[in-house]
C-alpha positions as CSV (number, residue, x, y, z in Angstrom):
1,X,-34.6,29.9,63.4
2,X,-37.3,27.9,61.6
3,X,-37.3,30.4,58.8
4,X,-33.5,30.0,58.4
5,X,-33.9,26.3,58.3
6,X,-36.5,26.6,55.6
7,X,-34.4,28.9,53.5
8,X,-31.4,26.7,54.0
9,X,-33.4,23.7,52.9
10,X,-34.6,25.5,49.8
11,X,-31.1,26.5,48.8
12,X,-29.9,23.0,49.4
13,X,-32.7,21.6,47.2
14,X,-31.9,24.1,44.4
15,X,-28.2,23.3,44.6
16,X,-29.0,19.6,44.6
17,X,-31.3,19.9,41.6
18,X,-28.7,22.0,39.7
19,X,-25.9,19.5,40.4
20,X,-28.2,16.7,39.6
21,X,-29.1,18.3,36.2
22,X,-25.4,18.7,35.4
23,X,-24.7,15.1,36.4
24,X,-27.6,13.9,34.2
25,X,-26.3,15.9,31.2
26,X,-22.9,14.4,31.7
27,X,-24.4,10.9,31.9
28,X,-26.4,11.5,28.7
29,X,-23.2,12.7,26.9
30,X,-21.3,9.7,28.1
31,X,-24.1,7.4,27.0
32,X,-24.2,9.0,23.6
33,X,-20.4,8.4,23.1
34,X,-20.8,4.8,24.3
35,X,-23.5,4.2,21.7
36,X,-21.5,5.9,18.9
37,X,-18.4,3.8,19.8
38,X,-20.4,0.6,19.8
39,X,-22.0,1.4,16.4
40,X,-18.7,2.4,14.8
41,X,-16.9,-0.5,16.4
42,X,-19.6,-3.0,15.3
43,X,-19.5,-1.8,11.7
44,X,-15.7,-1.8,11.6
45,X,-15.6,-5.3,13.1
46,X,-18.2,-6.5,10.6
47,X,-16.2,-4.9,7.7
48,X,-13.0,-6.6,8.9
49,X,-14.9,-9.9,9.3
50,X,-16.2,-9.7,5.7
51,X,-12.7,-8.9,4.4
52,X,-11.4,-12.0,6.3
53,X,-14.0,-14.3,4.8
54,X,-13.6,-12.8,1.3
55,X,-9.8,-13.5,1.5
56,X,-10.6,-17.1,2.4
57,X,-12.8,-17.5,-0.6
58,X,-10.6,-15.6,-3.0
59,X,-7.1,-15.1,-1.5
60,X,-5.8,-13.1,-4.5
61,X,-7.5,-10.9,-7.2
62,X,-6.9,-12.3,-10.6
63,X,-6.7,-9.9,-13.6
64,X,-8.5,-10.3,-16.8
65,X,-7.0,-13.0,-19.0
66,X,-7.4,-10.8,-22.1
67,X,-6.9,-7.1,-22.9
68,X,-10.4,-5.7,-23.7
69,X,-10.6,-3.6,-26.9
70,X,-7.0,-4.3,-27.7
71,X,-6.2,-4.5,-31.4
72,X,-3.3,-6.3,-33.1
73,X,-1.4,-3.0,-33.5
74,X,-1.8,-1.9,-29.8
75,X,0.8,-2.4,-27.1
76,X,-0.4,-4.2,-23.9
77,X,0.9,-3.5,-20.4
78,X,0.2,-5.7,-17.3
79,X,0.9,-4.0,-14.0
80,X,1.3,-6.0,-10.7
81,X,2.1,-5.0,-7.2
82,X,0.8,-3.2,-4.1
83,X,-1.0,0.1,-3.5
84,X,1.9,2.1,-5.0
85,X,1.2,0.5,-8.4
86,X,-2.6,0.4,-7.9
87,X,-2.7,4.2,-7.3
88,X,-0.6,4.8,-10.5
89,X,-3.6,3.4,-12.4
90,X,-1.9,3.4,-15.8
91,X,1.3,4.9,-17.3
92,X,0.8,8.1,-19.3
93,X,2.9,7.0,-22.2
94,X,0.7,8.1,-25.1
95,X,-2.0,6.6,-27.2
96,X,-2.2,3.0,-28.5
97,X,-1.4,1.3,-25.1
98,X,-3.9,-0.9,-23.3
99,X,-3.3,-1.5,-19.6
100,X,-4.5,-4.0,-17.1
101,X,-3.6,-2.8,-13.6
102,X,-4.0,-5.9,-11.4
103,X,-2.2,-4.3,-8.4
104,X,-3.9,-4.5,-5.0
105,X,-3.3,-2.3,-2.0
106,X,-1.7,-4.1,0.9
107,X,-0.3,-7.0,-1.2
108,X,3.0,-8.5,-0.3
109,X,5.4,-10.4,-2.5
110,X,3.7,-13.7,-1.5
111,X,0.3,-12.5,-2.8
112,X,1.7,-11.2,-6.1
113,X,3.6,-14.4,-6.6
114,X,0.4,-16.3,-6.1
115,X,-1.2,-14.1,-8.7
116,X,1.4,-15.1,-11.2
117,X,1.0,-18.8,-10.3
118,X,-2.7,-19.4,-10.2
119,X,-4.2,-16.7,-12.4
120,X,-4.4,-17.0,-16.1
121,X,-2.2,-13.9,-16.8
122,X,-2.6,-12.3,-20.2
123,X,0.2,-12.5,-22.7
124,X,1.3,-8.9,-22.5
125,X,4.0,-7.0,-24.3
126,X,5.2,-5.4,-21.1
127,X,4.8,-6.3,-17.4
128,X,5.7,-3.8,-14.7
129,X,6.1,-5.1,-11.1
130,X,6.9,-3.1,-7.9
131,X,6.4,-4.9,-4.7
132,X,8.1,-5.5,-1.3
133,X,7.4,-2.5,0.8
134,X,4.5,-4.3,2.6
135,X,6.6,-7.3,3.5
136,X,9.2,-5.2,5.4
137,X,6.6,-2.7,6.8
138,X,4.4,-5.5,8.2
139,X,7.4,-7.1,10.0
140,X,7.4,-3.9,12.2
141,X,4.2,-5.2,13.8
142,X,5.0,-8.9,14.0
143,X,7.2,-11.0,16.3
144,X,9.2,-12.4,13.4
145,X,12.8,-12.7,12.3
146,X,13.2,-9.8,9.9
147,X,16.0,-11.6,8.0
148,X,13.6,-14.4,7.3
149,X,11.0,-12.0,6.0
150,X,13.5,-10.4,3.6
151,X,14.8,-13.8,2.4
152,X,11.2,-14.9,1.6
153,X,10.5,-11.7,-0.2
154,X,13.6,-12.2,-2.3
155,X,12.5,-15.7,-3.2
156,X,9.0,-14.6,-4.1
157,X,10.3,-11.8,-6.3
158,X,12.6,-14.2,-8.1
159,X,9.9,-16.8,-8.7
160,X,7.3,-14.3,-9.9
161,X,9.8,-12.8,-12.3
162,X,10.7,-16.2,-13.7
163,X,7.0,-16.9,-14.2
164,X,6.2,-13.6,-15.8
165,X,9.2,-13.7,-18.1
166,X,7.5,-16.7,-19.8
167,X,4.3,-14.9,-20.6
168,X,5.4,-11.3,-21.4
169,X,7.8,-10.0,-24.0
170,X,9.5,-7.4,-21.7
171,X,9.6,-7.7,-17.9
172,X,10.2,-4.5,-16.1
173,X,11.0,-4.7,-12.4
174,X,11.3,-1.7,-10.0
175,X,13.5,-1.3,-7.0
176,X,11.5,-0.5,-3.8
177,X,11.3,3.2,-3.1
178,X,11.9,3.7,0.6
179,X,9.3,5.1,2.9
180,X,9.1,8.7,3.8
181,X,9.4,10.0,7.3
182,X,6.6,8.6,9.5
183,X,4.4,10.8,11.6
184,X,4.9,11.0,15.4
185,X,2.4,8.2,16.1
186,X,3.9,5.7,13.6
187,X,7.4,6.5,14.8
188,X,6.5,4.6,18.0
189,X,6.4,1.3,16.2
190,X,8.3,1.7,12.9
191,X,11.7,0.1,13.4
192,X,14.7,1.9,11.8
193,X,15.6,-1.5,10.3
194,X,12.8,-1.0,7.9
195,X,15.1,1.2,5.7
196,X,17.9,-1.3,6.0
197,X,15.5,-4.1,4.8
198,X,14.5,-1.9,1.8
199,X,18.1,-1.4,0.9
200,X,18.8,-5.2,1.1
201,X,15.8,-6.0,-1.1
202,X,17.0,-3.4,-3.7
203,X,20.4,-4.9,-3.9
204,X,18.8,-8.2,-4.7
205,X,16.4,-6.7,-7.3
206,X,19.3,-4.9,-9.2
207,X,21.4,-8.1,-9.3
208,X,18.3,-10.2,-10.4
209,X,17.8,-7.9,-13.4
210,X,21.4,-8.0,-14.3
211,X,21.6,-11.8,-14.2
212,X,18.4,-12.3,-16.2
213,X,18.2,-9.4,-18.6
214,X,15.0,-7.9,-17.0
215,X,14.5,-4.2,-17.5
216,X,14.9,-2.1,-14.4
217,X,13.4,1.2,-13.1
218,X,15.4,2.3,-10.1
219,X,12.7,4.1,-8.2
220,X,14.9,4.0,-5.1
221,X,17.4,6.2,-6.8
222,X,14.9,8.4,-8.6
223,X,12.6,9.2,-5.6
224,X,15.0,9.1,-2.6
225,X,16.2,12.2,-0.8
226,X,19.8,13.3,-0.6
227,X,20.6,10.6,2.0
228,X,19.3,7.9,-0.4
229,X,17.5,6.3,2.6
230,X,14.1,8.0,2.8
231,X,11.6,9.0,0.2
232,X,12.1,12.6,-0.8
233,X,9.5,14.8,0.8
234,X,8.4,16.3,-2.5
235,X,7.3,12.8,-3.6
236,X,5.5,11.7,-0.4
237,X,1.7,11.5,-0.3
238,X,0.3,13.8,2.4
239,X,-1.9,11.1,3.8
240,X,0.5,8.1,4.2
241,X,4.3,8.0,4.3
242,X,4.5,4.9,2.2
243,X,2.5,6.3,-0.7
244,X,3.6,8.4,-3.7
245,X,2.1,11.7,-4.8
246,X,1.3,12.7,-8.4
247,X,4.8,14.2,-8.8
248,X,6.3,10.8,-8.1
249,X,4.0,9.1,-10.7
250,X,5.1,11.7,-13.2
251,X,8.6,10.4,-12.7
252,X,7.4,6.9,-13.3
253,X,5.6,7.9,-16.5
254,X,8.8,9.3,-17.9
255,X,11.0,6.3,-16.9
256,X,8.5,3.7,-18.2
257,X,8.0,5.7,-21.4
258,X,11.7,5.6,-22.0
259,X,11.8,1.9,-21.8
260,X,8.9,1.5,-24.2
261,X,10.3,4.0,-26.7
262,X,13.7,2.3,-26.4
263,X,12.3,-1.1,-27.1
264,X,10.4,0.4,-30.1
265,X,13.6,1.8,-31.5
266,X,15.4,-1.5,-31.1
267,X,12.6,-3.3,-33.0
């Protein structure tokens, strides 16, 4: 009986040690993930805090007031807008063109309007502006009246166009290409009214160009799918449903080139 008790005690001790080791391993793994989350979260929070303070110091990024290396014979192009314009970098329209791309990812119509009002913009031959998608996309996350957001965006576009038309020879506005189809996670918070808001903005931009003689690139018509409501899948960037891919920028190159060549012929 005593021998059985000893054997039982040994087996219990071994089992306890084995289970204890498993528990300790689990605790170490859990501790590792907690440390990683804290480090990543701390760095992310620090990065966001730096961005917040940088926006307080400099709320908008001002472009250069002059075109570097531009000659009297060269043609100058100023580009303003959000990440869709920023990622275009510069139009591929041939040699002899000097470009300042002052677009900034995430910018709304309000921020681009501030650029035109407080920055010493260069006197360019052409200015290209596409903006508005971030206004209506951001309203999906905010408790705001979407009609008010669209109305403010319209006003900002009209004011920035009026300001730019006084410092550039040819102002080119673009309609807002609609978003593509969001992934499953984003579908949970992207309101279907987003596409209605884009359509309302585009009607305003088209009429604004007609009233004032601004040149228009109808990206909504060029890049939309068959339903004219969503960005055609062949033009959607793989990483983000609001962004364009290189094929879409190829379409932009062609359309912007047509405007420049048409203007050259008229001169």
